[in-house]
N, C-alpha and C positions, 0 to 999 in steps of 0.2 A: 793167225796170230792165236796163240793159245788163251782160253777164258781166264781171267783173273779171278781168283775165290779170297772171299775173305774168310778167316777162320773164326768160329763164334766162340766166345768165351766159355769154359768149362763151368758146367752145372752146379749151383750151390749145393752141395752133397758131400757127407762125408767122405765118400768114396774118392772126391776130387779134390780133397784137401792136399796142400803142397807141403809133403812132408819135411821139407827143410825147415817148416817153421815149428814144428814140434818141441826140438830144444828151446826154443824162445820161449813157448809158451810155457814151460816147465819153468825157466826162469822167472818169467812173470808172475807165475802162480806163488812162487816162492817169495815174492818181491825183490829179485835180484837185479842189479842193472846190466842193462843191455848195451853192448858196444856200438860204436859208430858203423863198423863192418854188418854187424847185425840189425843197425838202422837201414842199412842200403838193401839188405834182404827184404824188409818190410816195405821199402819203395819198389823194388823190381818184381817182386812175387806176383803172379797171376791171381794170386788167391786172396783179392781183396777182402772178400766176405770174412775170412779168418782174420786179418787184421783188424777190421772193424769190429769184430766179435771180442778179440782180445782187450780193444780199449774199453768196449763197453763193461766187460768184466771190472776192469780195474775202477771205473768211474763210481760202479756200482759197490764196489767194495769200500771205495772211499765214502761214498755219499747216500748209497742205499738208495731209496727211491726219490730223492730230494733233487729238484730243479729249482736252481735260483734265479732271482730278478730283483731289480731295486728300481725306485723311483728316484729318478736323476734328472738332471737339466744341463745341457751343455752351453758352454758360454766360449765362444771364440772371441776374444778380445780384440785382435787385428790380423788382417792377413796380409799387412804390407810386412815382406821379407828380405833380407840382404842376400839369401841364396837363390838358387834357381835350379831345383833337383828336375832331374828330367821325367821322375815318374808324379811329379805333384801338380794338378791342377789348380790347388787352392791359392799358390802366392800370388800377389802383386806388387808392384813398385809402387812407390809412393804417389806419382802421379797418373797411375793408371785407372781406368775405368772400373769401377767397383771396388776401389780399396777403401778400407775403414779402419778407424781405430775409435773403440769404444770409450766415452768418458765415466767417471763415477756416477753420474745420473742414471745412465743406461744400464750399469751395473747394479744399482739398488732396484731399479725396476724389474730385473730379471730376478733379483734374489726374491723379490716381493712375489712374483709371479712363481717361482720356485715353491716359496713358503705355503702358498694359497692352493697349490697344486699337490702338498703333502710329500714334497721331495726331501730326500735325505742327504743328499749330495748335490754338490755343484762340482762339475769337471770343467776346466779351464787350461784351453792350450791356445797359442798362436803361432805367429810368424816370428822370424828373428827381426824385430822392429830396429832398424839402425838408429834411430833419432830418439826414442823415449829413453827417460833417464831411469836410473834403478828404482828410485822411490815411487815410478808408476807401479811396478809390481808390488811391492810392499803394501801399497795403499790398495792395489787391487784385493789383494787376499783379505787384509783386514776390513775392507769396505764390507764384503762378502760375509764375514764373520759377524762384524758388528751389527750390520743391518739385518741378518738373520736373528741375532739374539734380541735386538730390538722388537723384532715381531714375534717374540716368545720361539724360536726355534735354535736347534744347534745343528746348522748346516755343517756336513763336512765338505773340506774344500781339499780336492783333489785337482792338482794343478802344476804344468809346467814338465815337459820331458826333458829328458837329461841334456839335449842339445839346446833347449832354452836355457836350462840352469847354467851350461859355460857360457852361453851369450850374456846372462845376467853378470855373472862374475867379469866378463870381459869390459862390459859399461861401467860396471864398478871400479874396474880397475884394480881388481885383486887377483886376476889369473895371470901368474907368472909361469915360463918355464915352459911356453907353448912348444917351442922348438927345440927344448932340450929333452933328450931321451935317456939321460940318466938317472938314477935313483932320486938325486937332489930335484932334478926337474918333475920328476913324477911327484914327488912330495909337494913342492910348490904350487903345482895346479891342484892338488887335492887339498890344500891349506884354503885357497880360492874359492873352490867348491864348498869345502866345510862353512866357509864364513856365509857363502850365501845361503846355503840351507838353513842355518842357524837363524839368519834374518827372517827369511819367509817363515820358519817354524815359530817364532815368535809374534809373528803378523797372525799367525793362524792356521798355515798350511798344515794339512793332516795327513798328506800322502802323495806319492808322485804316480802319473799314469805310464804306460810302458812305452810310449811312442818315440820314434825316432831311432830304435834299433836297425830298423831295414833288415838287412842280413850282413853278419860279420864276415866279411872278407874283403881284402884289400882290392882285389881285382873288381869285384863289384862296386865297390866304394869309390873307386876312380873312375869307374865309366858311369855310374848313375846317380850319384850324388856327390860329387868330389866338392869338398869344402865343409862337409858336416863331420863332426866328431868321428872318429875310428871307433873300434869295439873297446880298446882298453879304456878309453876316457869315458864312454858311455857305461862301462862297468863299474870303474870307480865311482861315478857320479850316484849309482844304486848303491855303491858300497858303504860311503859315506851317508846315505839317507838312511840304510840300515842302521848303521852306528849311531845315529841320533835317534833311533826309535821310531822313524817311519817306513811303514810298509811301501812297497812299491808293487808294479805291475811289469810285465815284459810282451813284446810283441815279436813277431818275423813276418816282413814283408815277403811274400813268395810268389812266383809266377812272372816275374819279367826275365833277366839276364843271368839270373844265377842259375847254379845246378843243384840237383837234388842233395848232393854230397855236401855241397855248402850250406845247405838248410841244417843238416844232421850236425856240423861241426858250430853252427851257431848254438843249437840246442845244446851241445855238450859244454860249450863255454857257460850258457846260461846257469847249467844244473852244476856245474863247478862252482860258480859263485854262490848259488843257492846252499850247497853244502857249508860254505864258511859261515853264510846267516845262520842256518838251522844250528850249526856248532855253536854260535855265540848265544842262541835262544837256548841252549843246553840239551841240544841231541846228543849227547856223547862226548866224554873229554877229549878224546883224540881229534875230532871234528872242531872242537873248540880252540884248541891248540893249533890248528891246521896252517900253515903259511898261505899267503895267496896263491891259487892256481896259477901255473905258466905253462902248462902242456902235459901230454901224456896222460893216461888213466888217473882219476881223481885217488887219492890214496885213503880219504876217510869219506867214503859214499854215505849218504844219509836218505835212506829210501822210504818215504812216507808211504809207498804203495805196499810195504811189507806189512802181512796180515797182524792185525793187532796195535798197530803204530798210530799214536793220536795225532791229529792234525794240530797244527801250531794256534788256530784260533778256538780250539777247545780247552788248552792247557797252556796256561802262561808260565813258562818254567822260571827264566831269571826276569825279575819285576820289580818295582817299587813295592816295598814292603805295606806301605800304609794305600797307595791307590790302585796297586795292581796293574799298574802300566808297564807294558814290556820295555826294558832297557834297550832292546836291540830290536830291527825290523827283520822285513824278510820278503821274498817275492812270493805276492798272492795268486797270481794266475799268470798262465801263458796266453796270449790272443794272437792266434794266426791269423793274418790279414790278406786275402788276394789281393794281388794288382790289377787294377782297373785301367785300362789303356787310354778310354776316352778324354780327348783335350789335352794330353800333354805330350812330352817330346818323344816318348816311347809308344805311342797309340798305334805303331806299326804291327807293335807284338800282340797277339791274341790274347793274352792273359789266361790264366786256368780255368781249366773246365770243372764241371761239377764233381766228379768223380775223384780228379786232383784235389780240389777241396776237403772231401770226405777223408782221403787217404793221408792228407798232410796234417789233417787234425788229430786223427787217429794215432798217426807216429808221434806226434807232440804229446800226446798223452802218455803213450808206451816208453818214450824216451827221457821223459822229463818226471823220473819218477819221485822226485822229491818236491814237485810242484803241487800244492794243496788243489789248486782249481783250473779247470780249462776253459775258455771262455768260447762261445759262438757268437761272434759279434754280430745281431740280428742285421745292423745297419750296411754292413758290407757283404755278409753271407746270404742275406733276403731272410725273412721269417720262416717260410718253408723249408729252406734248405737248414736252416738251423734248428728247425724241429728233428730232422733227421740226424744230426750231429750229436743232440741228446743222446741218441742211442748209439753213436760211435765214438765215445771219450769226452763229450763236453757235459758240463754240469750247470753251466750259466748263460743267461741270454742277454746279460745287460741290461738296460732298462728302458725306461720311456723316452730318454734322450729328449725330444721336442726339437732341438734345434741343431743341424750337424752340417757345417759347411766345407768338412774336408774332403769327404767323397761322396759322389752321388751317383747311385746305382740306376740307370735304366733311365737318366733323364731327370731324376727326383730332384725336388728343389731343397732349398736348405730347411725347410719345416719337414721335420721326418719323424713323426712321431707315432708310437701307438700307447694306447691306455692300459692301465693295469688288467681289464678285464681281458683284453686281447693276447696280453702277454700269458695270462693264466689258462686261457682256452689253449694256447699253442702247446703250453707245457701238459697240459692234462691230454691232449690230443696226441702228444707223443707218447702216453702211457707214464706220466710222472706226477709228484704231488709238487705242486708250486709252492715255493718258499720266498718269502720277502726277506731280503737281506740289506743290511747297512755296508757301507763302504768295507768294513773289516770284516765282513762274513759272517756277522751277528746277527740273528734272526731278529725280526722286527715284530713289536707288539704294538698294535694301534687301540686307542680308545677315540673314537671320533676322529678329529683332525690332530690330535695329540699322537707321537709315538715315543717309543724308547726301544734301546737295544736290549734284547734278552740275550740268551745263549745260543 
């Protein structure tokens, strides 16, 4: 039998660079948009070091030596869920062991702890509880806002994924046209989404997280999380949030049954929606008048990565003249989330490895040229891996978190917390300047226990 040999990877040197990447490097240097086919090359090339290096160059162009973190606290209000997604270990049915639903006394106590800890944000998501009334959710938001104000703080409330927003529209009985795929049906669905968002905003909602996106592909959807909203509805929720002046985040859950090409299509759909959002903010008249994207190359791309282009958090274009409050929102950050198989119906899958995590984050930074930020969510990437990701396209580590019940890496408990000193140390070790931010990426200025948002 012939002896099997394993080829060693090429050395990291200029002479071993993949020459096919040079045209992409030139486009990236000019701030031009990469195609999905060019994204395929970023995924298939053996020259991973060049991919990471190009992503690092873009993040430094946008953010210099700054790396962001925030002081936040997660609040999972319930793990009871009507769905049973194959990749999810979080959900419980009503009578299962470990099922919980938090009351407002619990919420107030969490707010008190957040304020005492100097938090600027409460991040609240949960399962699709089939029995709670709509009023529970407006009470949840207003309780966080009012209790924080009573304690002398203006906590930002970031809550409810797009999947939850649609669920709330259903339980409020304002979600119409769910099975009508005509324009009229879509308008009816968006009317219900719009109403829910307006009610939550009035109660104190400040922005939406990016969860529930998973991967925008019907095949993957039907196999891994059938019953969840599809990509068109997820994007419509975020469009309606942007129209109401709410900023949002976006995620991609990768490393399960999806293919790399499907990840790239997901990224392309996100950047088309962001083109629309930035157009409404004032990034170009053509983009502002662009119709909703339906496929093909985006006719009005807006590239924040183009040298000299201001980031939206630094320049408020279309805003209320008195308060300088933006009249439209946008996607703030992309958060690539690796799939963890432990304890779920897909635990026979291996999940992505470390190099795949680095590559996917770098590809996201290069493909999503109109997203101002890329987050290496340390809870799911681990803090040591997130440090290297700061050198590979990421500019944000998220925050102190405290309690996180969605994913537990390596057998961790729900108490997953790092202190500010640890986050700052990790950022400095990676070679960057730690910058505390609020939810909207404004620098936080502190005076003892009090804080305010700067620029």
